[in-house]
Backbone as JSON, one array per atom type, in Angstrom:
{
  "sequence": "MNNTAVNLGAGGFVSYYENGGATVILDPSVEDNQEFSEEPSYVEKGVGSFFMDALRPLGRGRARRGSAIRASGRTGSPSRDVYYPEGQTFFEALASDYNYPTEELSGGSSGIDPVSGGTRHARPREDMPTPQELEDARGHMLGSALVASGYGPETSRKIGDINEWSMRTLTGRHSEGSRAHMVMDKRNNAVGIALFKKAGIEATEAQLTAGVDKLIFEQLNVILGRTPDEQGTPAGKPGWSKNFRSPTDGPDLYFPRDNSGYFLSDH",
  "N": [[-163.51, -159.93, 25.4], [-161.36, -157.22, 25.22], [-159.23, -155.72, 22.85], [-156.58, -153.6, 22.38], [-154.41, -151.51, 20.57], [-151.24, -150.28, 21.4], [-149.23, -147.78, 20.43], [-145.78, -147.81, 19.82], [-144.04, -146.26, 18.41], [-141.43, -146.2, 15.95], [-140.65, -148.8, 16.33], [-142.83, -150.49, 16.48], [-145.82, -151.83, 17.94], [-147.72, -152.5, 20.96], [-150.12, -154.86, 21.82], [-152.7, -154.87, 24.13], [-154.77, -156.5, 26.55], [-157.93, -156.89, 28.23], [-157.59, -158.84, 30.15], [-155.02, -158.55, 30.83], [-153.02, -159.53, 29.16], [-150.33, -159.14, 26.78], [-148.94, -158.38, 23.65], [-146.14, -157.89, 21.65], [-145.82, -156.33, 18.57], [-143.94, -156.07, 15.69], [-142.82, -153.3, 13.71], [-143.01, -153.18, 10.13], [-140.64, -152.15, 9.03], [-138.6, -152.99, 10.63], [-138.89, -155.64, 11.11], [-137.44, -157.61, 9.82], [-134.98, -157.33, 10.78], [-132.33, -158.76, 12.46], [-131.71, -158.1, 15.04], [-134.1, -157.35, 16.15], [-135.96, -159.21, 15.32], [-135.99, -161.61, 16.68], [-137.07, -162.18, 19.81], [-135.32, -161.53, 22.79], [-134.18, -163.99, 25.19], [-135.61, -163.93, 28.2], [-134.79, -163.96, 31.65], [-136.9, -165.31, 33.85], [-137.7, -164.71, 37.03], [-139.82, -165.2, 38.64], [-142.96, -165.04, 40.47], [-142.91, -165.72, 43.19], [-140.25, -165.21, 43.97], [-140.16, -162.44, 43.67], [-141.99, -161.55, 45.67], [-140.8, -162.58, 47.98], [-138.44, -161.09, 48.06], [-139.56, -158.55, 48.34], [-140.65, -158.69, 50.87], [-138.52, -158.68, 52.55], [-136.44, -156.69, 54.79], [-136.71, -153.37, 53.77], [-136.93, -154.26, 51.22], [-135.49, -155.59, 48.14], [-133.3, -154.57, 45.62], [-135.08, -154.17, 42.66], [-137.51, -154.74, 43.75], [-138.61, -152.78, 45.2], [-140.87, -150.92, 47.24], [-144.04, -150.0, 45.9], [-144.97, -147.43, 46.47], [-142.72, -145.81, 46.74], [-141.67, -145.8, 44.16], [-143.81, -144.63, 42.81], [-143.79, -142.07, 43.93], [-141.45, -141.04, 43.0], [-141.15, -139.12, 41.02], [-141.63, -136.63, 42.04], [-140.94, -133.25, 43.19], [-138.17, -132.9, 45.31], [-137.93, -135.6, 45.83], [-136.74, -138.35, 47.71], [-135.39, -140.32, 46.39], [-134.2, -139.25, 44.22], [-131.58, -139.27, 43.18], [-131.38, -141.8, 42.15], [-133.43, -142.14, 40.22], [-133.41, -139.76, 38.8], [-130.63, -138.77, 38.1], [-129.59, -136.67, 36.74], [-130.75, -133.47, 35.68], [-134.27, -132.43, 35.52], [-136.98, -133.57, 37.63], [-139.94, -135.56, 37.0], [-142.3, -134.04, 37.67], [-141.24, -131.52, 37.94], [-140.46, -131.0, 35.31], [-142.98, -131.08, 34.2], [-144.09, -128.76, 35.22], [-142.34, -126.73, 34.23], [-142.18, -127.13, 31.44], [-144.76, -127.65, 30.55], [-146.42, -125.92, 31.78], [-147.93, -126.53, 34.07], [-149.64, -125.65, 37.05], [-147.95, -124.52, 40.05], [-147.21, -124.74, 43.59], [-146.36, -123.61, 46.92], [-144.28, -125.81, 48.61], [-143.61, -128.07, 51.38], [-140.75, -127.16, 53.22], [-140.15, -124.99, 51.79], [-139.75, -124.96, 49.05], [-140.9, -124.68, 45.63], [-143.45, -126.26, 43.78], [-145.28, -129.09, 42.39], [-147.88, -130.71, 44.03], [-149.07, -133.79, 43.83], [-150.81, -135.26, 45.37], [-152.14, -134.31, 47.86], [-152.13, -131.58, 47.82], [-153.06, -128.2, 46.73], [-152.62, -128.22, 44.06], [-153.17, -130.68, 42.99], [-155.29, -131.23, 41.31], [-155.01, -129.28, 39.47], [-154.47, -127.84, 36.25], [-153.09, -126.71, 33.11], [-154.97, -126.46, 31.08], [-158.4, -127.17, 30.65], [-159.08, -129.65, 29.57], [-156.9, -131.24, 29.98], [-155.02, -133.92, 31.57], [-155.02, -134.33, 35.15], [-152.46, -133.64, 37.69], [-152.66, -135.67, 39.62], [-153.78, -137.81, 38.2], [-151.75, -138.2, 36.31], [-149.59, -138.98, 37.9], [-150.48, -141.46, 38.77], [-150.7, -142.95, 36.35], [-148.02, -142.86, 35.51], [-146.8, -144.19, 37.67], [-147.75, -146.84, 37.41], [-146.7, -147.53, 34.88], [-143.88, -147.16, 35.2], [-143.37, -148.78, 37.44], [-144.06, -151.36, 36.45], [-142.18, -151.57, 34.38], [-139.76, -151.56, 35.81], [-140.02, -153.83, 37.45], [-140.15, -155.75, 35.46], [-137.57, -155.49, 34.49], [-136.04, -156.37, 36.64], [-137.09, -158.91, 37.28], [-138.19, -160.15, 35.1], [-140.28, -159.9, 32.17], [-142.69, -161.41, 31.94], [-143.1, -162.2, 34.57], [-143.49, -159.68, 35.66], [-145.92, -158.97, 34.43], [-147.62, -160.84, 35.64], [-147.38, -160.07, 38.33], [-148.57, -157.56, 38.2], [-151.19, -158.35, 37.53], [-151.86, -159.78, 39.83], [-151.77, -157.78, 41.75], [-153.9, -156.16, 40.85], [-156.0, -157.98, 41.15], [-155.93, -158.48, 43.94], [-156.43, -155.94, 45.0], [-159.03, -155.52, 44.23], [-160.65, -157.87, 44.37], [-160.16, -159.01, 46.95], [-160.87, -156.87, 48.52], [-163.45, -156.53, 47.9], [-164.19, -154.89, 45.78], [-166.12, -154.34, 43.21], [-167.33, -152.64, 41.48], [-168.53, -150.63, 38.7], [-166.71, -148.55, 38.36], [-164.42, -149.63, 39.56], [-163.81, -151.74, 37.83], [-163.3, -150.3, 35.49], [-161.06, -148.79, 36.25], [-159.27, -150.88, 36.53], [-158.91, -151.74, 33.89], [-157.64, -149.47, 32.84], [-155.29, -149.47, 34.4], [-154.1, -151.9, 33.66], [-153.59, -151.45, 30.99], [-151.61, -149.42, 31.17], [-149.69, -150.82, 32.62], [-148.97, -152.74, 30.7], [-147.86, -151.1, 28.73], [-145.61, -150.17, 30.12], [-144.13, -152.58, 30.44], [-143.67, -153.23, 27.76], [-142.11, -151.06, 27.08], [-139.79, -151.58, 28.6], [-138.88, -153.9, 27.24], [-138.24, -152.79, 24.8], [-136.24, -150.99, 25.55], [-134.26, -152.67, 26.54], [-132.37, -155.23, 28.32], [-130.23, -154.22, 29.68], [-130.81, -151.68, 30.44], [-130.79, -148.93, 32.67], [-132.22, -147.92, 35.86], [-132.62, -145.16, 35.79], [-132.65, -144.72, 33.03], [-134.91, -146.18, 32.22], [-136.82, -144.74, 33.62], [-136.61, -142.26, 32.34], [-137.53, -143.03, 29.83], [-140.21, -143.75, 30.36], [-141.24, -141.27, 31.27], [-140.9, -139.8, 28.93], [-142.72, -141.04, 27.16], [-145.12, -140.3, 28.38], [-145.01, -137.5, 28.17], [-145.01, -137.26, 25.4], [-147.57, -138.19, 24.9], [-149.04, -136.18, 26.16], [-148.39, -134.1, 24.44], [-149.77, -134.87, 22.15], [-152.4, -134.61, 23.09], [-152.42, -131.88, 23.66], [-152.33, -130.94, 21.1], [-154.86, -131.19, 20.11], [-157.7, -130.05, 18.27], [-159.93, -127.22, 18.85], [-162.56, -128.28, 18.69], [-162.06, -131.0, 19.15], [-161.2, -130.9, 21.74], [-163.44, -130.45, 23.21], [-166.74, -131.56, 24.3], [-166.98, -135.01, 23.98], [-168.23, -137.32, 21.46], [-171.02, -139.22, 22.42], [-170.77, -138.7, 25.1], [-172.45, -136.61, 26.43], [-172.65, -135.28, 28.84], [-170.15, -134.52, 29.61], [-167.87, -131.88, 30.11], [-165.5, -131.48, 28.8], [-163.08, -133.22, 26.71], [-162.12, -136.06, 28.08], [-160.55, -138.26, 27.41], [-157.91, -140.48, 26.59], [-155.73, -140.64, 23.7], [-155.97, -143.45, 21.43], [-153.57, -144.73, 21.07], [-150.59, -145.38, 22.96], [-149.95, -144.5, 26.49], [-152.6, -144.47, 28.99], [-153.88, -141.62, 30.29], [-155.94, -140.6, 31.76], [-158.18, -140.81, 34.5], [-160.98, -143.05, 34.8], [-164.24, -141.75, 34.15], [-167.53, -140.67, 35.24], [-170.83, -140.25, 33.77], [-171.18, -137.56, 34.07], [-168.73, -136.46, 33.98], [-167.12, -136.57, 36.2], [-164.65, -138.1, 38.36], [-164.75, -141.62, 38.42], [-165.33, -143.67, 41.19], [-162.92, -145.82, 42.67], [-163.81, -147.82, 44.23]],
  "CA": [[-162.13, -159.51, 25.64], [-161.03, -156.09, 24.4], [-157.85, -155.69, 22.37], [-156.25, -152.25, 21.96], [-153.01, -151.38, 20.17], [-150.5, -149.15, 21.97], [-148.16, -147.48, 19.48], [-144.47, -147.55, 20.43], [-143.19, -145.55, 17.49], [-140.89, -146.92, 14.81], [-140.41, -150.2, 16.64], [-144.04, -151.3, 16.38], [-146.8, -151.51, 18.96], [-148.07, -153.59, 21.85], [-151.55, -155.07, 22.01], [-153.01, -155.27, 25.5], [-156.1, -157.07, 26.68], [-158.53, -156.67, 29.54], [-157.08, -159.81, 31.11], [-153.63, -158.23, 31.15], [-152.07, -160.04, 28.19], [-149.73, -158.13, 25.92], [-148.15, -158.94, 22.57], [-145.41, -156.88, 20.9], [-145.83, -156.54, 17.13], [-142.9, -155.22, 15.14], [-143.06, -152.53, 12.51], [-142.41, -153.85, 8.97], [-139.31, -151.65, 8.73], [-137.58, -153.61, 11.47], [-139.24, -157.03, 11.4], [-136.43, -158.5, 9.26], [-133.72, -157.03, 11.45], [-132.06, -159.85, 13.41], [-131.69, -157.57, 16.4], [-135.46, -157.22, 16.64], [-136.87, -160.25, 14.86], [-136.06, -162.66, 17.69], [-137.12, -161.6, 21.14], [-134.33, -162.16, 23.65], [-134.67, -164.91, 26.21], [-135.57, -163.26, 29.5], [-134.77, -164.79, 32.85], [-138.08, -165.07, 34.66], [-137.42, -165.12, 38.4], [-141.06, -165.71, 39.21], [-143.72, -164.25, 41.43], [-142.45, -166.02, 44.56], [-139.0, -164.5, 44.2], [-140.47, -161.02, 43.85], [-142.61, -161.29, 46.97], [-139.82, -162.85, 49.02], [-137.57, -159.92, 48.13], [-140.32, -157.4, 48.82], [-140.92, -158.84, 52.29], [-137.29, -158.46, 53.32], [-136.31, -155.29, 55.21], [-136.49, -152.4, 52.7], [-136.99, -154.88, 49.9], [-134.19, -155.75, 47.51], [-133.23, -154.19, 44.22], [-136.25, -153.6, 42.02], [-138.74, -155.1, 44.45], [-138.94, -151.67, 46.07], [-142.3, -150.69, 47.42], [-144.62, -149.2, 44.84], [-145.15, -146.03, 46.86], [-141.48, -145.09, 46.47], [-141.6, -145.63, 42.71], [-144.85, -143.67, 42.44], [-143.42, -140.73, 44.39], [-140.1, -140.71, 42.55], [-141.14, -138.0, 40.09], [-141.97, -135.38, 42.7], [-139.87, -132.38, 43.65], [-137.69, -133.3, 46.62], [-137.97, -137.05, 46.01], [-135.52, -138.86, 48.35], [-134.72, -141.24, 45.46], [-133.88, -138.48, 43.02], [-130.28, -139.65, 42.62], [-131.56, -143.07, 41.45], [-134.3, -142.0, 39.07], [-133.07, -138.53, 38.06], [-129.28, -138.34, 38.46], [-129.35, -135.4, 36.06], [-131.93, -132.78, 35.16], [-135.5, -132.24, 36.29], [-137.87, -134.69, 37.88], [-141.13, -135.56, 36.15], [-143.21, -132.94, 37.96], [-140.53, -130.27, 37.64], [-140.6, -130.81, 33.86], [-144.39, -130.81, 33.93], [-144.31, -127.35, 35.53], [-141.55, -125.82, 33.39], [-142.39, -127.34, 30.01], [-146.18, -127.77, 30.22], [-147.12, -124.85, 32.49], [-148.81, -126.97, 35.15], [-149.48, -124.73, 38.19], [-147.17, -124.96, 41.21], [-147.53, -124.14, 44.89], [-145.27, -123.73, 47.88], [-144.23, -127.11, 49.25], [-142.9, -128.08, 52.65], [-139.33, -126.91, 53.02], [-139.99, -123.71, 51.13], [-139.59, -125.06, 47.6], [-142.11, -124.54, 44.83], [-143.63, -127.42, 42.92], [-146.61, -129.68, 42.24], [-148.22, -131.77, 44.97], [-150.11, -134.55, 43.14], [-151.58, -136.09, 46.3], [-153.04, -133.62, 48.77], [-152.02, -130.14, 47.69], [-154.02, -127.5, 45.9], [-152.31, -128.41, 42.64], [-153.37, -132.07, 42.57], [-156.26, -131.24, 40.22], [-154.8, -128.1, 38.63], [-153.79, -128.07, 34.98], [-153.1, -125.48, 32.3], [-156.13, -126.44, 30.2], [-159.41, -127.98, 31.32], [-159.16, -131.01, 29.04], [-155.66, -131.95, 30.25], [-155.05, -134.77, 32.78], [-154.56, -133.7, 36.39], [-151.24, -134.25, 38.25], [-153.03, -136.9, 40.32], [-153.93, -138.84, 37.17], [-150.46, -138.44, 35.69], [-148.74, -139.76, 38.8], [-150.97, -142.83, 38.77], [-150.29, -143.59, 35.1], [-146.56, -143.0, 35.55], [-146.46, -145.21, 38.66], [-147.99, -148.16, 36.83], [-145.76, -147.77, 33.79], [-142.51, -147.31, 35.71], [-143.32, -149.96, 38.3], [-144.03, -152.56, 35.62], [-140.9, -151.62, 33.66], [-138.7, -151.91, 36.75], [-140.19, -155.22, 37.84], [-139.74, -156.53, 34.29], [-136.1, -155.45, 34.42], [-135.44, -157.15, 37.72], [-137.65, -160.25, 37.48], [-138.67, -160.69, 33.84], [-141.53, -159.27, 31.75], [-143.86, -162.23, 32.26], [-143.29, -162.07, 36.01], [-144.05, -158.35, 35.88], [-147.33, -159.02, 34.06], [-148.33, -161.59, 36.66], [-147.42, -159.23, 39.53], [-149.61, -156.56, 37.96], [-152.49, -159.01, 37.62], [-152.1, -160.11, 41.23], [-152.09, -156.52, 42.44], [-155.25, -155.76, 40.48], [-156.92, -158.94, 41.76], [-155.98, -158.3, 45.39], [-157.04, -154.66, 45.31], [-160.45, -155.5, 43.91], [-161.37, -159.05, 44.84], [-160.04, -159.16, 48.4], [-161.53, -155.75, 49.19], [-164.84, -156.49, 47.48], [-164.43, -153.8, 44.84], [-166.61, -154.91, 41.95], [-168.16, -151.63, 40.85], [-168.16, -150.22, 37.34], [-165.48, -147.76, 38.47], [-163.31, -150.52, 39.85], [-163.47, -152.46, 36.59], [-162.73, -149.33, 34.55], [-159.71, -148.5, 36.73], [-158.45, -152.06, 36.26], [-158.56, -151.7, 32.47], [-156.65, -148.41, 32.7], [-154.03, -149.89, 35.02], [-153.49, -152.97, 32.87], [-153.05, -150.81, 29.78], [-150.36, -148.75, 31.51], [-148.72, -151.86, 32.95], [-148.5, -153.33, 29.45], [-146.97, -150.12, 28.09], [-144.35, -150.19, 30.85], [-143.4, -153.81, 30.12], [-143.21, -153.1, 26.38], [-141.0, -150.1, 27.09], [-138.6, -152.3, 29.06], [-138.4, -154.76, 26.17], [-137.64, -151.94, 23.78], [-135.02, -150.39, 26.1], [-133.25, -153.72, 26.68], [-132.15, -155.71, 29.68], [-129.15, -153.46, 30.32], [-131.27, -150.33, 30.76], [-130.73, -148.58, 34.09], [-133.46, -147.37, 36.41], [-132.75, -143.8, 35.29], [-133.02, -144.78, 31.62], [-136.31, -146.6, 32.14], [-137.61, -143.6, 34.09], [-136.62, -141.27, 31.26], [-138.39, -143.56, 28.78], [-141.6, -143.63, 30.8], [-141.61, -139.85, 31.25], [-140.98, -139.37, 27.53], [-143.99, -141.52, 26.6], [-146.2, -139.48, 28.92], [-144.93, -136.17, 27.58], [-145.46, -137.39, 24.01], [-149.03, -138.29, 24.94], [-149.52, -134.84, 26.46], [-148.25, -133.3, 23.22], [-150.89, -135.22, 21.27], [-153.59, -134.01, 23.68], [-152.31, -130.44, 23.46], [-152.54, -130.66, 19.68], [-156.25, -131.35, 19.71], [-158.4, -128.85, 17.83], [-160.96, -126.83, 19.82], [-163.67, -129.24, 18.66], [-161.59, -132.25, 19.76], [-161.04, -130.66, 23.17], [-164.75, -130.31, 23.84], [-167.53, -132.72, 24.66], [-166.84, -136.07, 22.97], [-169.45, -138.02, 21.05], [-171.45, -140.26, 23.33], [-170.63, -138.26, 26.49], [-173.0, -135.25, 26.42], [-172.51, -134.64, 30.14], [-168.77, -134.11, 29.85], [-167.57, -130.52, 29.66], [-164.32, -131.57, 27.95], [-162.69, -134.56, 26.28], [-161.26, -136.68, 29.08], [-160.13, -139.56, 26.91], [-156.59, -140.54, 25.98], [-155.67, -141.23, 22.36], [-155.97, -144.92, 21.48], [-152.18, -145.17, 21.14], [-149.81, -144.9, 24.1], [-150.51, -144.7, 27.83], [-153.89, -143.87, 29.35], [-153.56, -140.59, 31.29], [-157.16, -140.11, 32.42], [-159.0, -141.7, 35.31], [-162.35, -143.24, 34.29], [-165.19, -140.75, 34.63], [-168.94, -141.01, 35.08], [-171.48, -139.54, 32.67], [-171.11, -136.12, 34.32], [-167.35, -136.03, 33.83], [-166.4, -136.67, 37.46], [-163.92, -139.35, 38.52], [-165.43, -142.79, 38.95], [-164.68, -144.22, 42.37], [-162.24, -147.11, 42.5], [-164.33, -148.73, 45.25]],
  "C": [[-161.79, -158.36, 24.7], [-159.56, -156.1, 24.07], [-157.58, -154.3, 21.84], [-154.78, -152.17, 21.67], [-152.41, -150.13, 20.79], [-149.28, -148.91, 21.1], [-146.87, -147.16, 20.23], [-143.53, -146.86, 19.47], [-142.68, -146.45, 16.39], [-140.72, -148.41, 15.07], [-141.63, -151.08, 16.53], [-145.06, -150.89, 17.42], [-147.09, -152.74, 19.8], [-149.58, -153.66, 21.94], [-151.79, -155.53, 23.44], [-154.48, -155.68, 25.56], [-156.63, -156.8, 28.08], [-158.0, -157.66, 30.57], [-155.6, -159.62, 31.38], [-152.62, -158.74, 30.15], [-151.52, -158.93, 27.31], [-148.86, -158.82, 24.88], [-147.46, -157.81, 21.82], [-145.41, -157.25, 19.43], [-144.87, -155.56, 16.5], [-143.37, -154.49, 13.9], [-142.4, -153.23, 11.32], [-140.99, -153.4, 8.67], [-138.23, -152.32, 9.55], [-137.82, -155.11, 11.67], [-138.22, -158.02, 10.84], [-135.05, -158.26, 9.87], [-133.47, -158.09, 12.52], [-132.1, -159.37, 14.84], [-133.08, -157.53, 17.01], [-136.32, -158.44, 16.35], [-136.98, -161.41, 15.83], [-136.0, -162.03, 19.07], [-136.1, -162.29, 22.04], [-134.97, -163.06, 24.69], [-134.5, -164.25, 27.57], [-135.53, -164.29, 30.62], [-135.97, -164.39, 33.71], [-137.83, -165.6, 36.07], [-138.66, -165.6, 39.14], [-141.66, -164.84, 40.29], [-143.22, -164.47, 42.86], [-141.19, -165.28, 44.9], [-139.25, -163.02, 44.44], [-141.02, -160.75, 45.24], [-141.67, -161.6, 48.13], [-138.88, -161.66, 49.18], [-138.29, -158.72, 48.71], [-140.58, -157.47, 50.31], [-139.68, -158.66, 53.16], [-137.19, -157.0, 53.72], [-135.88, -154.39, 54.05], [-136.59, -152.99, 51.31], [-135.59, -155.05, 49.33], [-134.27, -155.35, 46.05], [-134.52, -153.59, 43.72], [-137.55, -154.15, 42.56], [-139.09, -154.01, 45.45], [-140.45, -151.48, 46.15], [-142.82, -149.73, 46.36], [-144.76, -147.74, 45.19], [-143.91, -145.21, 46.58], [-141.32, -144.83, 44.98], [-142.6, -144.56, 42.28], [-144.44, -142.25, 42.79], [-142.11, -140.23, 43.8], [-140.03, -139.5, 41.63], [-141.41, -136.65, 40.73], [-140.73, -134.54, 42.99], [-139.46, -132.81, 45.06], [-137.76, -134.78, 46.87], [-136.67, -137.54, 46.64], [-134.75, -139.82, 47.44], [-134.31, -140.55, 44.17], [-132.57, -138.94, 42.37], [-130.37, -140.97, 41.85], [-132.31, -142.86, 40.14], [-133.95, -140.8, 38.2], [-131.68, -138.05, 38.47], [-128.9, -137.02, 37.81], [-130.69, -134.78, 35.68], [-133.11, -132.78, 36.1], [-136.22, -133.55, 36.55], [-139.1, -134.55, 36.97], [-142.0, -134.33, 36.41], [-142.54, -131.58, 37.79], [-140.62, -129.97, 36.14], [-142.04, -130.48, 33.49], [-144.69, -129.33, 34.18], [-143.6, -126.42, 34.54], [-141.88, -125.93, 31.92], [-143.86, -127.37, 29.6], [-147.05, -126.81, 31.0], [-148.15, -125.35, 33.49], [-148.57, -126.1, 36.37], [-148.7, -125.36, 39.35], [-147.68, -124.26, 42.47], [-146.33, -124.27, 45.79], [-145.38, -125.07, 48.61], [-143.53, -127.01, 50.59], [-141.41, -127.94, 52.39], [-139.06, -125.63, 52.26], [-139.81, -123.76, 49.63], [-140.94, -124.89, 46.92], [-142.24, -125.73, 43.9], [-145.07, -127.86, 42.85], [-146.78, -130.77, 43.29], [-149.36, -132.58, 44.35], [-151.04, -135.34, 44.06], [-152.6, -135.29, 47.1], [-153.0, -132.1, 48.64], [-153.08, -129.52, 46.81], [-153.79, -127.69, 44.42], [-152.64, -129.82, 42.14], [-154.37, -132.2, 41.43], [-156.06, -130.07, 39.25], [-154.06, -128.46, 37.35], [-153.94, -126.83, 34.11], [-154.3, -125.36, 31.37], [-157.12, -127.46, 30.72], [-159.49, -129.42, 30.82], [-157.9, -131.81, 29.3], [-155.81, -132.86, 31.47], [-154.53, -133.99, 33.99], [-153.24, -134.33, 36.84], [-151.53, -135.57, 38.95], [-153.15, -138.06, 39.33], [-152.57, -139.2, 36.57], [-149.54, -139.26, 36.6], [-149.18, -141.22, 38.83], [-150.52, -143.57, 37.52], [-148.8, -143.85, 35.09], [-146.15, -144.11, 36.51], [-146.65, -146.61, 38.12], [-146.98, -148.49, 35.74], [-144.36, -148.04, 34.31], [-142.39, -148.53, 36.6], [-143.24, -151.24, 37.5], [-142.72, -152.69, 34.87], [-139.77, -152.06, 34.58], [-138.81, -153.35, 37.22], [-139.79, -156.14, 36.68], [-138.22, -156.59, 34.18], [-135.46, -156.35, 35.46], [-135.88, -158.6, 37.79], [-138.18, -160.89, 36.2], [-140.02, -160.11, 33.47], [-142.78, -160.09, 32.06], [-144.15, -162.2, 33.76], [-143.93, -160.73, 36.34], [-145.54, -158.33, 35.54], [-148.15, -159.72, 35.13], [-148.45, -160.78, 37.96], [-148.5, -158.17, 39.38], [-151.0, -157.15, 38.08], [-152.85, -159.33, 39.07], [-152.47, -158.86, 42.02], [-153.51, -156.07, 42.13], [-156.28, -156.68, 41.14], [-157.07, -158.69, 43.26], [-156.66, -157.0, 45.78], [-158.55, -154.69, 45.13], [-161.22, -156.7, 44.46], [-161.33, -159.15, 46.36], [-160.74, -158.04, 49.16], [-162.99, -155.62, 48.76], [-165.18, -155.37, 46.53], [-164.83, -154.37, 43.49], [-167.48, -153.92, 41.18], [-167.71, -151.37, 39.41], [-166.86, -149.43, 37.37], [-164.27, -148.62, 38.72], [-162.85, -151.26, 38.61], [-162.81, -151.52, 35.58], [-161.3, -148.96, 34.95], [-158.77, -149.66, 36.43], [-158.0, -152.07, 34.8], [-157.5, -150.64, 32.22], [-155.29, -148.86, 33.22], [-153.33, -150.95, 34.19], [-152.92, -152.42, 31.56], [-151.7, -150.18, 30.1], [-149.28, -149.74, 31.95], [-148.11, -152.46, 31.69], [-147.55, -152.4, 28.71], [-145.62, -150.11, 28.78], [-143.5, -151.41, 30.54], [-142.85, -153.74, 28.7], [-142.05, -152.12, 26.28], [-139.71, -150.76, 27.56], [-138.03, -153.17, 27.95], [-137.7, -153.95, 25.08], [-136.31, -151.35, 24.27], [-133.9, -151.41, 26.24], [-132.93, -154.04, 28.13], [-131.04, -154.96, 30.41], [-129.58, -152.05, 30.72], [-131.25, -150.09, 32.26], [-132.08, -148.06, 34.56], [-133.69, -145.96, 35.88], [-133.17, -143.8, 33.83], [-134.46, -145.22, 31.44], [-137.24, -145.47, 32.59], [-137.72, -142.55, 32.99], [-137.53, -141.73, 30.12], [-139.86, -143.44, 29.12], [-142.05, -142.17, 30.73], [-141.78, -139.36, 29.82], [-142.29, -139.82, 26.89], [-145.16, -140.68, 27.1], [-146.19, -138.1, 28.3], [-145.36, -136.2, 26.11], [-146.98, -137.48, 23.95], [-149.65, -136.93, 25.25], [-149.43, -133.93, 25.23], [-149.39, -133.58, 22.24], [-152.17, -134.56, 21.79], [-153.58, -132.5, 23.48], [-152.59, -130.04, 22.02], [-153.97, -130.85, 19.21], [-156.85, -130.01, 19.28], [-159.42, -128.46, 18.89], [-162.15, -127.79, 19.85], [-163.29, -130.55, 19.35], [-161.4, -132.11, 21.26], [-162.37, -130.68, 23.91], [-165.43, -131.62, 24.13], [-167.43, -133.8, 23.6], [-168.18, -136.7, 22.63], [-169.77, -139.13, 22.04], [-171.33, -139.89, 24.8], [-171.16, -136.83, 26.61], [-172.87, -134.53, 27.76], [-171.11, -134.18, 30.46], [-168.55, -132.69, 29.33], [-166.42, -130.51, 28.68], [-164.05, -133.02, 27.58], [-161.68, -135.14, 27.26], [-160.87, -138.09, 28.67], [-158.73, -139.46, 26.32], [-156.7, -141.01, 24.54], [-155.58, -142.75, 22.47], [-154.55, -145.47, 21.55], [-151.51, -144.6, 22.37], [-150.51, -145.09, 25.43], [-151.85, -143.99, 28.02], [-153.64, -142.91, 30.5], [-154.77, -140.07, 32.04], [-157.79, -141.19, 33.28], [-160.35, -141.89, 34.61], [-163.3, -142.22, 34.93], [-166.62, -141.21, 34.41], [-169.54, -140.15, 33.97], [-171.5, -138.02, 32.86], [-169.69, -135.58, 34.19], [-166.54, -136.07, 35.1], [-165.73, -138.04, 37.57], [-164.85, -140.45, 39.03], [-164.66, -143.32, 40.14], [-164.06, -145.57, 42.06], [-162.76, -148.15, 43.48], [-165.57, -149.45, 44.75]]
}
């Protein structure tokens, strides 16, 4: 069982495990603070409640379909008023603040298409994560945070585990790539749940979205700050042209790659 610490800043960090477990550990500067020293009692609505809501027409509340949450950061998102009532969406900020390339989108607007467009693999520097990778990491983090907000953090963890199990066990995906993707997804799920706990039960969808985006941008800043040597071929991966590994703290922004540096298949 692997245990990795995800730094959450001044508040402490969350330890996540390959089996999906997560433990929040407080920073010494706040561990004696009554506000933080006792974790609030969350109402856990349970897995059954989540799936019952999700099966109803259009779902209910924060049991929205994952595809809508995943796509919420794109330019022209139909849910922009929910997730971004003010300011830029995630991919708009990625283009303006991090110089990720844009292209003409349907409707005549300019932006990043992380799914099928020419910009899905484009980035300003070769060692940076692609838009496709960033949307995946963001989707797991935000989805877990929103489910935790609506149904409880333990319920959110279980939902994430069930999704990983169903995607891999029911479809017969047992490859090295499948297992590596599962570890990445569980790490990002754990970060999303920990973010919800830090934000509090009164946090709105827009506030949780802003928190998730901020964590990703902070991680990008760390990656951008790598020295030329740190950007290059990492130790133990002589076939990689660049360093495609996330820092040990924070979310994982890179898909697993094979020894040549290409994406490992999730099948």
